[in-house]
C-alpha positions as YAML, in Angstrom:
chain: A
units: angstrom
residues:
- id: 1
  name: MET
  ca: [0.00, 0.00, 0.00]
- id: 2
  name: HIS
  ca: [2.81, 2.38, 0.92]
- id: 3
  name: ILE
  ca: [4.63, 1.65, -2.37]
- id: 4
  name: ARG
  ca: [1.55, 2.56, -4.41]
- id: 5
  name: ARG
  ca: [1.33, 5.94, -2.70]
- id: 6
  name: GLU
  ca: [4.99, 6.60, -3.47]
- id: 7
  name: GLU
  ca: [4.50, 5.61, -7.11]
- id: 8
  name: GLU
  ca: [1.45, 7.87, -7.42]
- id: 9
  name: TYR
  ca: [3.36, 10.70, -5.78]
- id: 10
  name: LEU
  ca: [6.30, 10.22, -8.16]
- id: 11
  name: ARG
  ca: [3.97, 10.12, -11.18]
- id: 12
  name: GLU
  ca: [2.33, 13.36, -10.07]
- id: 13
  name: CYS
  ca: [5.72, 15.00, -9.54]
- id: 14
  name: HIS
  ca: [6.86, 13.96, -13.02]
- id: 15
  name: LYS
  ca: [3.62, 15.23, -14.54]
- id: 16
  name: GLN
  ca: [4.00, 18.62, -12.83]
- id: 17
  name: ALA
  ca: [7.64, 18.85, -13.89]
- id: 18
  name: ASP
  ca: [6.72, 18.10, -17.52]
- id: 19
  name: GLU
  ca: [3.96, 20.71, -17.48]
- id: 20
  name: SER
  ca: [6.29, 23.33, -16.02]
- id: 21
  name: LEU
  ca: [8.66, 22.90, -18.99]
- id: 22
  name: ILE
  ca: [6.01, 23.96, -21.49]
- id: 23
  name: LEU
  ca: [6.24, 27.67, -22.30]
- id: 24
  name: PRO
  ca: [3.22, 29.87, -22.92]
- id: 25
  name: GLU
  ca: [2.65, 30.55, -26.64]
- id: 26
  name: SER
  ca: [3.79, 34.19, -26.45]
- id: 27
  name: ASP
  ca: [7.09, 33.17, -24.81]
- id: 28
  name: LEU
  ca: [7.54, 30.31, -27.27]
- id: 29
  name: ASN
  ca: [7.08, 32.71, -30.20]
- id: 30
  name: ARG
  ca: [9.70, 35.03, -28.71]
- id: 31
  name: VAL
  ca: [12.14, 32.14, -28.32]
- id: 32
  name: ILE
  ca: [11.55, 31.15, -31.96]
- id: 33
  name: ILE
  ca: [12.26, 34.71, -33.12]
- id: 34
  name: TYR
  ca: [15.48, 34.88, -31.08]
- id: 35
  name: GLU
  ca: [16.54, 31.46, -32.32]
- id: 36
  name: ARG
  ca: [15.98, 32.49, -35.95]
- id: 37
  name: HIS
  ca: [17.99, 35.67, -35.38]
- id: 38
  name: LEU
  ca: [20.88, 33.83, -33.71]
- id: 39
  name: ASN
  ca: [20.88, 31.19, -36.43]
- id: 40
  name: GLY
  ca: [21.23, 33.93, -39.07]
- id: 41
  name: MET
  ca: [24.08, 35.52, -37.13]
- id: 42
  name: ILE
  ca: [25.90, 32.19, -36.83]
- id: 43
  name: HIS
  ca: [25.60, 31.54, -40.58]
- id: 44
  name: ARG
  ca: [26.75, 35.07, -41.42]
- id: 45
  name: ASP
  ca: [29.76, 34.78, -39.13]
- id: 46
  name: LEU
  ca: [30.62, 31.30, -40.42]
- id: 47
  name: HIS
  ca: [30.65, 32.56, -44.00]
- id: 48
  name: GLU
  ca: [32.81, 35.51, -42.98]
- id: 49
  name: LEU
  ca: [35.24, 33.16, -41.21]
- id: 50
  name: LEU
  ca: [35.47, 30.97, -44.32]
- id: 51
  name: ARG
  ca: [36.16, 34.05, -46.46]
- id: 52
  name: LEU
  ca: [38.90, 35.22, -44.10]
- id: 53
  name: GLN
  ca: [40.49, 31.78, -43.98]
- id: 54
  name: ALA
  ca: [40.47, 31.56, -47.79]
- id: 55
  name: ALA
  ca: [41.99, 35.04, -48.09]
- id: 56
  name: ARG
  ca: [44.68, 34.15, -45.55]
- id: 57
  name: ALA
  ca: [45.49, 31.02, -47.57]
- id: 58
  name: GLY
  ca: [46.04, 33.22, -50.64]
- id: 59
  name: GLN
  ca: [42.87, 32.22, -52.48]
- id: 60
  name: SER
  ca: [40.86, 34.71, -54.48]
- id: 61
  name: VAL
  ca: [37.82, 35.62, -52.41]
- id: 62
  name: PRO
  ca: [34.77, 37.12, -54.12]
- id: 63
  name: VAL
  ca: [32.85, 39.95, -52.50]
- id: 64
  name: PRO
  ca: [29.92, 38.55, -50.49]
- id: 65
  name: LEU
  ca: [26.57, 38.74, -52.23]
- id: 66
  name: ALA
  ca: [23.82, 40.62, -50.40]
- id: 67
  name: VAL
  ca: [20.22, 40.20, -51.47]
- id: 68
  name: ASP
  ca: [17.21, 42.14, -50.18]
- id: 69
  name: ILE
  ca: [13.89, 40.39, -50.54]
- id: 70
  name: GLY
  ca: [10.59, 42.22, -50.17]
- id: 71
  name: VAL
  ca: [7.15, 40.65, -49.97]
- id: 72
  name: ALA
  ca: [3.97, 42.58, -50.69]
- id: 73
  name: SER
  ca: [0.39, 41.42, -50.33]
- id: 74
  name: GLU
  ca: [-2.98, 43.00, -50.94]
- id: 75
  name: THR
  ca: [-4.49, 41.20, -47.97]
- id: 76
  name: THR
  ca: [-3.17, 40.22, -44.56]
- id: 77
  name: GLU
  ca: [-4.59, 36.69, -44.66]
- id: 78
  name: ASN
  ca: [-1.54, 35.45, -46.60]
- id: 79
  name: LEU
  ca: [0.86, 36.72, -43.95]
- id: 80
  name: GLY
  ca: [0.44, 33.90, -41.48]
...
C-alpha cells in the first residue's frame, strides 16, 4: 500500500515537472524569433570566417553577395 502511494506521488511530480517545462505561446514565439535571429548571425559569421580563412590562404575571395527580398500582399490573410 505504501509503495503505491509513493508511485502515485512520483507520477504526479513527473507530470508537474513536464507541465512546467512547457512555455506559454507568447514566450515560445519570442524564443523562436530569437533562435531564428541567432541562427542567421551564426551563418553570417561562419561565412565571414570561411572568407577570411580563404583570403589568408592566398585564395581569391569574391565579394559577399547581399540580397534584399521584399514581400507585398494586398491582404493580410496570406501573412500567417
